[in-house]
N, C-alpha and C positions, 0 to 999 in steps of 0.2 A: 417399513413402517412397524410400529408396535403391534403386538397381538391384542385382539379384543379380549376382554375378560368380563365375566359376569359380575365381579365385585367392583364397585365404584366407591368404596368407602375409604377415605384418606386416613392418614395416621391420627388425625385429630378427631376422627369419628364422623366427619362430615360427608354426606353423599354429594358428589359433584358431577356436573355435566360440563361439556365444553362451553356452553353458554354462560356458565358461572366463572370461567377463567378469562382474564384480560388478554385474549389472544384472537387472532383471525386464523382459523384452522381449516385444513383439508377435511377434518372430521365433522365439520359443520356443528350441529348442536346435540350430537349424541353423547353418550356417557364417556367420561374419561377412562381409558383402559388401564386401570390400576392393577398391579400385581398384588394379590392379597398377602403374599409372603414377604413383602418388602415394606419397610418403614419409610414412607414418602415424606420428603420435605417440600417446601413451596416451589423451589426451582424444578424439582422432578415432576411435580404436578403440572406445571406449565408445559414442560417438554412432552409429557404424556398427552396433554390436551392437543398438542401439535401433531401427535401420531407417532412419536419416537420413544424408543426405550433408552433410558439413561445408561451410558456406557463409560463416561469419563469421570475422573475425580474432579470435583469443583475446587481447585486450588488457586485459581486466579481471583483477584478482587479488582476494584475500580483502578487502583494504582498500577497493579501489575499488568492488567489488560491495557491500560493507557500506555504503559512502558513498551509492550510488544508492538502496539499500534504506532507509537511514535518512533520506535526503532525501525519499523518497516518504512515509515515516512522518511526517516533518515535525512533531514534537511540538508546538512552539510555535504555528505557524499552524493545525495541526489542532485543537488545544485551543481556540484563539481562535475558530475558525470554527464549532465544534460546541458552544460553551458554552451555547447556547440549549437543547440537549437534555440535557446532563449536569446543569447547574444548574437549568434551567427546569422539568424534570419532577420532580425529587426533592430539589433544594436541596443543602445541604452534606453531608447524609448520603449521597446518591448519589455525591458527589464523593470522599468519604473512604473509608468501608468498602465502598461500592458498587464503586468502582474496583478494590479488592483482590480482591473476589469474582470480578469479571469477568476479572481478570488471571490467576487460577489456570487458568481454562479456556482463555484465549488462549495462555498459555505452553505448555499441553499441545498445543494445535492447532499451534503453531509447531514444537515438538519433533517431532511426528508428521509434519508436512509436510517438515521437514528430512530425516527418515529416508527418505521417499519420493523426495525430490530426489536423495539420494545414490545411490539405486538406479536412478533414471530422470532424469538431468540433461539435460533437453531443454526448449526454449522453451515448448512446449505442455503442459508437465509435468503439471498437475492433471488435465486431461481425458485425456491419454495414460495416466496412472496408472489412472484410473477404467475406461478401456476394457480395459486389460490385466488388471486385477485382478478385474473383475466375473465372476460365474458365467457359464458357457457360455450364449450366446444373449442375455445382458443387456448386453454390452459397448457396443453402439451407444447404447442408452438411457442407460446410466450416463455415457457420454462426452457425450451431448447435454445432460443436466441439468447436469453439471459445467462443460462448455465454455461454454454460453450464460450460465450464472450468473456464471462468471468474467469473461466478456467484458463483461457488463453492469456488473460492479464496476469493470472497467478503463476502460470507455468513459465512465463518469460521474466518474472520478477527477479528471482535469485540469480539466474544467469546474467542478466543485464547489469545488476548491481555488482556482482562479483567480477564481471568483465571490467567495469569502471574502476573497481578497487585494484585489480591486477594492473591495469594500464597506469594508474597513478603510482603504484609501487615501482614499476619499471621506469616511469618517468623520473621518479626520485633517484633511482640508481643512475640514470643517465645524467642528471644534474650533478651528482657527486663525482661521476666519472665520465666526462664529456666524450671520451673515445668509445663509450658503449652506446650502441644504437639498438633499441628494442626491435625484435623481429616478431612476426605474427605467431610463430610457433612458441616463442617465449610466453607471449600473452595467453595463448591457448592452454599451455601446460600449467601455468600458474593459476589460471581461472579454474581449471578442472580440479586442481589440488584444493583450492578454497571450497569448491562445491562439495568435495568428499568430506572435508572437515565439518562443514555445516550439516551434511547428511548424518554424520555420527552424532553431532550435538543435538539435532532435532529428534533423534531416536531415544533420548534419555527421558526419565520420568517428568511429569508435568511440573512438580514442585521445583525440580532442579532447573528446568527450562525457565520457569517464572523468575527465579532468583538471578539467573544469568542475564535474562533480558532486562531486568530492573537495573542491573549494573550497566549494561550496554546502553540503555536509554538515558540513564543519568549522565553517562560519559558523552553521549550525543549532544545533550543539552549544554553541558559545560563546554565542550569543544566548540560548539556553535557560538556561544557567547564570547569565548576567547578569541575566535577568528574575527568576529564582528568588531571587536575592540582592537585587535592586534594589527589588522591591515591598515586602517586609517592612521593609527598611532605610529606604525613603523615604516610607512611608505617612503621611498627615496625618490619620488617624482621631482622634488625640488633640486636634487643633485643632477638631474637630467635637463635642467633648465626649464622645467614646466611648473605651473602653479601646483600647489599641494593637492587641490581637487579640481576636477573638470567643472566649468561653469554650469549652473543649473539650466540655463537656457539651452545649452548643448545636450545635456543629459536627458532632459524631458522633451526637447523639440527636434532632435535629429534621429531620423529613422534610417538605420544602416541598410544599404541595398545589398542584402545578402542572398536575395533570390531574384529570379527574372520576372517576378510578379509585381503588381503595383504595391506601394507601401502599405496600404490597408490590409492586403492579403498577407503580406510579410508579417505584420503584427499578429494576425490570426494564426499563422503558422508557428509563431513563437510560443503559442499556447501549449504546443506539444511538450515543451520543457516544463511548463507550469503543471499541467495535469498529470504528467508522469511523476513529478516530484510530489504532488499532492494526492496520490492515489492510494496511499497506505492505510487510510483511516478505516477502510472496510474490514481490516483485520480483526477489530473488536467484535464485529458481527460473527465472523467465522470461529471465534474463540468462545462464543456465548455459552456453549454446552459445557465449558470448563470453568465458567465464572460463577461465583456465588452472587445471588441477588441479580441475576442476569438481565431481567427485563428493565432494570434501572441502571445498573452499573455499565453494561455494554453500550447502550445508547449515549450515556454521558461520556464514555471514553471516545466514541466516534466524534461527537461534537467538539470535545476538548482538543482532540488531536488535530482536527482541521483548523480550529480557531487559533490555537497556539502555533501550529506549523505555518499557517498563512501569515501571521504577524511577524514572526521571526524570519521567515523566508523572505519577506519583503525588505526587511532591514538588511539582510545579506545581499540581496539584489542591488540595493542602493549603494552599499559599500563598494561593490565591484563596479557599478555604473559610474560612480564619481571618481574612480581611481584608474580605470583601464587606460592604457596608453595607445595601443594599436590593435584594434579588433581583428583586422585581417591577419596580422602576424600571429595572433593567438590560434587562429583556425588552421593555419598551414604549418605550424611549427614542427620541427623534426622530433620533438618530444612525443608527439602523437597523442597529447592530452591537453586540450585548450585551457583547462584550469591551471595546470602546472605551468603552461606557457605564460598565462596571465600573471601568475605569481612572480615569475622571473622578471617581468616588466616593472613591477612596483615594489619589490622587497629585496633586501640583501639575501645572499644565498642561505645563510643559517636560518633566517626566518622563513624562507621558502620551504626548506626541509622540515622545519617545525610544523608549519601549517599543513603540509602534505602528510606528515606523520599522524597528526590529529585526524585528518580526513580519512586516511587509510584505516585507522582503528575504528572510527565511526562507521565506515563503509563495511567493515567486517561484521560489526554488530547488526547493521541493517540487513545484510545478506542472510544472517541467521534468522532474523525476524521474518523475512520473506519466505524462507524455507518452511518455517513453522506454519504460517498462515496458509501457504499453498498446500501443505500436506493435509490440513484439516478440510480444505475444500475438496481435494481429491478423495479423501475418506468419505465425505458426505455424498459425493457422486457415486462412489462404489457402493455405499449403503443402499442407495436407490437404484442400483443396477444400471447406471448410465453408461458404463463401459462395456456392457454385455454381461451375460450371466457368469461365464467362466472367469474372465479377468476380475470382475467385481467381487467374486467370492473371496479372492485373496486381498484385493485392495482395501476392502472394508474391515479386514481383520485387525483387531486391537490386541497388541502384545499383552499377554497375561501378567508379565512381570513389570513392565514400565507403564502400562495402561495408556500407551500412545500408539498411533497408527504407523508402525515402523515400515510396513510394506509400502504404504502410500508415500512415505518419505523417500524411499529408495526408487520407487517408480518415477517420482518427480525428478530426482537427482539424475537418473539415467537419461530422461528426456532432455533435461537442461544441458547435460554434457554434450548430447548430440546437437542441440541447437547452437552450441558454441563453435561448431565447425564453420559457421558463417564468418568467423574471424578471418578465415583464409580467403573469403570473397571480397575483402576490403571494407572500408569504413561505411559505405552505403549499405552493404549487405548486413553487417552487424548492427547498423543503425535501425534496421527493421525491427529488432527486438524491442527497442524503445518505442517506436511508432505503434507497433502492434499492441504492445502492453498498455500504452496510454489510451489509445482509441478503444480497444476492446474493453478495458476496465470501465470506461464511462458509458459505453453502450449497456453494459451490465448494470451499472449503477442507476441509470436513468430509465431503463425499460419498465421495471416495476413501479417506479415513481410516476411515470407517464400513465400507466394503467390505473394507478391509484387515483390520480387527479381527474382523468377524463372518462373513466368507465365504471368506477366502483360505487361511488355515492355512499349510501348507508351500510353497504355490506362490509366496510372496513370497521373493525372494532379496535379503537386505539388502546395501546398499553398504558401503563402508569406514567411513562415519559412520552409526552406528546406536545404538539405545537398549538393545540387549541384552535382558535379562530384563524391563526396565521397558517394553518396547515395547507390549505388550498393555494393561496397566493405564493407561498414559499415553494410548494411543489411545482406550480406552473413555471416559476422562474427557473427552478432546477432543470 
């Protein structure tokens, strides 16, 4: 936490207290701990009112923050990586109306999270919010549940994304050379190699990271649009004696028996794919200390990422649902990657490789975004000594040259590479990365929202971006 200081005079000459800032703070209504030797701007005043000393350069804006968040969301590679869960558990019904049902809840979560972000724009946002909003005496427990759930979601993000990217790369190699069959150690080594590249990239200065992620996010959007158009335009289903598209009655009305549970439970299980795909929008929260005009730009980025991602993601789901030929064959293909197997069913080989190439590049950009967001969360936890005094001393260090948390980046990279050993345990073992990441993320997302709705009342001070009268019903839905 920032040091208390007798001077509470801002750069503009105003004496300020926490009560005068649009924040809900652990400092309550005491004086904002200004440093008299520093020329404070509005963002730094807000962060000081939350109890923290500004340490990052604010070189992100609304667009670049949205770009990182959308890159972490990575619709195309996320969908390709988690197709096993969405299509494999409930088939086309889970992909069509199942996605819509899940998205209602997800957008409510995003909106409520954005409101919290506007009031508490700090890197450790979610667990900070849980601690501040919890009833007296319950703050540490609420922060513990939220913090470690969020960290589990973050720490599994880059390994799971990069595993999917590596698997698609090797599947493309297998399609080009049918005699090649990917082995587990091939996937492991390639995934670790990608992790190391991302660790290096995430250690660079903030301005460089922002530019790279802007390019990556733009590519993600363009690649997604191309694939949504390319698959229905280039499908060769008719040459296989099938109709160009599967009838709507079958797409919307048939629940694939992909589990031993009743159909309704299978649809609920298919939400794993949706919530893993749609869990990246919290990245804007974690980048708020590096964003200018953070209490407005960061919540806008959260809301935009979820809304844009949910809409385009549904279009992609429908494209696949209306063109897939054999769901079972996709799941058990020797290619080891259901999305690649699906593409071979509906497209000529050259188009298959083109779509996979776009997905692989988009997946690389997504993994980089995940690495950045996770490092900021780990840094925030280190700053609050969550890992213990000795490890936190190093994890919270900000490199003097790059002004980024380099040690936190490599701490995460090391843990991520260790988690990838699950590859040798088979598809169910490595699939735990996706299940843990999805479930843990939404436990973290909804815990502070639950506390806000049912326990806080007037103690919550909304920031400049808020839901107004809709705050409570949207929060309850979330």
